[in-house]
C-alpha positions as CSV (number, residue, x, y, z in Angstrom):
1,M,-19.6,9.4,-14.4
2,M,-17.7,9.6,-11.3
3,E,-15.5,6.6,-11.9
4,L,-14.5,7.7,-15.6
5,L,-13.0,11.1,-13.5
6,Q,-10.9,9.5,-10.9
7,Y,-8.4,10.1,-12.7
8,E,-8.6,13.8,-13.5
9,R,-10.1,14.6,-10.1
10,E,-6.5,13.3,-8.8
11,L,-4.6,15.6,-11.2
12,W,-7.3,18.5,-11.0
13,N,-6.6,18.6,-7.5
14,S,-2.6,18.1,-7.8
15,G,-2.8,21.5,-9.7
16,V,-2.1,19.6,-13.3
17,Q,-5.2,21.2,-15.2
18,C,-4.5,20.6,-18.7
19,I,-4.8,16.9,-19.2
20,A,-4.5,14.7,-22.6
21,G,-6.4,11.9,-23.2
22,I,-4.6,9.7,-25.9
23,D,-6.0,6.6,-27.5
24,E,-5.8,4.3,-30.9
25,V,-8.2,2.5,-32.9
26,G,-7.3,-0.2,-35.4
27,R,-4.8,-1.8,-34.3
28,G,-6.6,-5.4,-34.9
29,C,-7.7,-4.2,-38.5
30,L,-6.3,-6.1,-41.4
31,F,-7.1,-3.1,-43.7
32,G,-6.0,0.3,-43.7
33,D,-4.4,2.9,-41.1
34,V,-4.4,2.9,-37.3
35,V,-5.8,6.2,-36.1
36,A,-4.8,7.9,-32.9
37,A,-6.3,10.6,-31.2
38,A,-5.3,13.3,-28.4
39,V,-7.9,15.3,-26.8
40,V,-7.5,18.5,-24.1
41,L,-11.1,19.0,-22.5
42,P,-11.5,21.6,-20.3
43,A,-10.6,21.0,-16.7
44,G,-14.2,20.1,-14.6
45,V,-15.9,19.8,-17.8
46,V,-18.2,16.4,-17.7
47,I,-19.5,15.3,-20.6
48,E,-22.3,12.9,-20.0
49,G,-22.6,10.3,-22.2
50,I,-19.0,9.4,-23.0
51,D,-17.9,6.2,-22.8
52,D,-15.6,3.6,-24.3
53,S,-15.7,4.1,-28.1
54,K,-16.6,0.0,-28.2
55,K,-19.8,0.5,-25.9
56,L,-21.5,3.3,-27.7
57,S,-23.6,2.8,-31.0
58,E,-22.7,4.5,-33.9
59,K,-25.3,7.2,-33.6
60,K,-24.1,7.8,-30.0
61,R,-20.5,8.2,-31.0
62,E,-21.3,10.9,-33.8
63,E,-23.6,12.6,-31.2
64,L,-20.5,12.7,-28.8
65,Y,-17.8,13.1,-31.6
66,E,-19.6,16.8,-32.6
67,V,-20.2,17.5,-28.8
68,I,-16.0,16.3,-27.7
69,R,-15.3,19.0,-30.9
70,E,-17.3,22.0,-29.4
71,N,-15.9,21.3,-25.7
72,A,-12.3,20.4,-26.3
73,L,-9.3,23.3,-26.2
74,G,-7.5,21.0,-28.6
75,I,-7.7,17.8,-30.7
76,G,-5.0,16.0,-32.4
77,I,-5.2,13.3,-34.6
78,G,-2.3,10.8,-35.8
79,K,-2.7,8.2,-39.0
80,V,0.0,5.2,-39.6
81,D,-0.5,3.5,-43.2
82,A,-0.7,-0.3,-43.7
83,A,2.8,0.3,-45.2
84,T,4.2,1.5,-42.1
85,V,2.7,-0.9,-39.9
86,D,4.0,-3.9,-41.9
87,A,7.7,-2.1,-41.9
88,I,7.6,-1.1,-38.0
89,N,4.8,-3.6,-36.4
90,I,1.7,-2.5,-35.4
91,K,2.8,-2.0,-31.6
92,Q,5.5,0.8,-33.0
93,A,2.8,2.0,-35.4
94,A,0.0,2.8,-33.0
95,R,2.8,4.3,-30.4
96,L,4.0,6.6,-33.7
97,A,0.2,7.9,-34.6
98,M,0.0,8.8,-30.8
99,K,2.8,10.6,-31.1
100,Q,1.5,12.3,-33.8
101,A,-1.6,13.1,-32.7
102,L,0.5,14.6,-29.5
103,E,1.8,16.7,-32.1
104,Q,-0.7,18.1,-33.9
105,L,-2.8,18.9,-30.3
106,A,0.2,20.7,-29.2
107,E,0.2,23.2,-31.9
108,M,-3.2,24.2,-30.5
109,V,-2.5,23.5,-26.6
110,T,0.3,22.2,-24.5
111,P,-0.6,19.6,-22.2
112,D,1.1,18.9,-18.6
113,Y,-0.1,15.6,-18.5
114,L,-0.9,12.4,-20.9
115,L,-3.5,9.8,-19.7
116,V,-2.9,7.1,-22.3
117,D,-4.5,3.7,-23.2
118,A,-2.3,0.8,-21.6
119,E,0.7,2.7,-23.6
120,K,3.7,4.8,-23.7
121,V,4.4,7.6,-26.2
122,D,7.6,9.1,-27.0
123,S,6.9,12.7,-24.9
124,P,8.8,14.4,-22.2
125,I,5.6,15.2,-20.6
126,R,4.4,13.4,-17.4
127,Q,2.3,10.4,-18.4
128,L,0.8,7.8,-17.2
129,A,-0.7,4.2,-19.1
130,V,-3.9,3.1,-18.1
131,I,-4.9,-0.2,-18.7
132,H,-8.8,-0.1,-20.2
133,G,-8.4,3.8,-20.0
134,D,-11.4,3.9,-22.5
135,A,-13.4,2.7,-19.7
136,L,-12.1,4.2,-16.9
137,S,-10.7,7.8,-17.9
138,Q,-12.9,10.3,-19.8
139,S,-10.3,12.5,-21.4
140,I,-8.9,8.9,-23.0
141,A,-12.8,7.7,-23.9
142,A,-13.0,11.3,-25.9
143,A,-9.9,10.2,-27.7
144,S,-11.3,7.0,-28.3
145,I,-14.5,8.2,-29.6
146,I,-12.8,10.9,-31.8
147,A,-10.3,7.8,-33.4
148,K,-13.1,5.8,-33.8
149,V,-15.5,8.3,-35.8
150,T,-12.2,9.4,-37.5
151,R,-11.3,6.2,-38.9
152,D,-14.8,4.8,-39.8
153,R,-15.4,8.2,-42.1
154,L,-12.0,7.1,-43.6
155,C,-13.4,3.4,-44.1
156,L,-16.0,5.0,-46.3
157,G,-13.8,6.5,-48.3
158,W,-12.0,3.1,-48.8
159,N,-14.9,1.3,-49.4
160,L,-15.0,3.5,-52.5
161,D,-11.8,3.1,-53.8
162,Y,-12.2,-1.1,-53.1
163,P,-15.4,-2.2,-52.9
164,E,-15.2,-5.3,-53.6
165,Y,-13.8,-5.7,-50.1
166,G,-16.6,-4.4,-48.2
167,I,-15.1,-2.3,-45.5
168,A,-17.7,0.1,-45.0
169,S,-19.4,-2.9,-43.2
170,H,-16.6,-4.4,-40.8
171,K,-14.0,-1.3,-41.3
172,G,-11.0,-3.4,-42.2
173,Y,-11.5,-6.2,-39.2
174,A,-11.4,-9.7,-39.9
175,T,-15.0,-11.0,-40.7
176,K,-15.7,-13.8,-42.3
177,V,-17.1,-11.4,-45.3
178,H,-13.5,-9.9,-45.3
179,R,-11.3,-12.7,-45.6
180,E,-13.5,-14.7,-48.1
181,A,-12.8,-11.7,-50.0
182,I,-9.4,-11.4,-49.4
183,M,-9.3,-15.1,-50.5
184,Q,-11.2,-14.1,-53.6
185,Y,-9.4,-10.8,-54.9
186,G,-6.0,-11.0,-53.1
187,P,-4.9,-8.2,-50.8
188,S,-5.1,-4.5,-51.8
189,P,-2.4,-2.0,-51.5
190,M,-3.8,-1.0,-48.5
191,H,-3.7,-4.7,-46.6
192,R,-1.2,-5.1,-43.8
193,K,0.6,-7.9,-45.7
194,T,2.2,-9.1,-42.1
195,F,-1.8,-9.3,-41.1
196,L,-2.4,-12.0,-43.8
197,K,-0.1,-14.8,-43.4
198,G,-2.7,-17.4,-42.3
199,I,-5.7,-16.0,-45.3
200,L,-2.8,-15.9,-48.3
201,N,-1.7,-19.5,-47.1
202,E,-5.2,-20.9,-47.1
203,Q,-5.5,-18.5,-50.7
204,M,-2.2,-20.2,-51.9
205,E,-3.7,-23.8,-51.4
206,L,-6.6,-23.6,-53.3
207,F,-4.4,-23.3,-56.8
């Protein structure tokens, strides 16, 4: 766990107590929102088992989601839909979701410093972009878990609205099953049209 607290310990030792970790999920999906989370854990708190959400089982993520919620001083969530992703591009959409998450967090607690997974958030608060931050910082890893579980739960609802695409199983990523469903049924209103050019061109060639 020590390596996950390197950035936090340096900040705590310099007098910074209120650190927010920020991360997003769904950047590479063909379908649905990009979701970001901002999480402030109390200074000195260590949550065993926290890691990059991609390395954890669904069951472990769900368990840690509850532990993080119990311990956090504040949590903010940001969501940007597929139409906005198409309008402003995925990088800007991810940044917007992060900004929204930080704004919601600020209603509960105002952080002194931001640790952000490989991005810059539109905020005057001092911040550091950490490459692979969800594997290097407890705060960012906590945000990645909150964002991942939040989006996975949204996928269950989207699956009810668009059952033909199998969103509950692949979460909107470009799996073979998902691509084949898009070719069979065409894109839904929640698909990111700018992500589908190759698939839609392939579909057109079939007719």
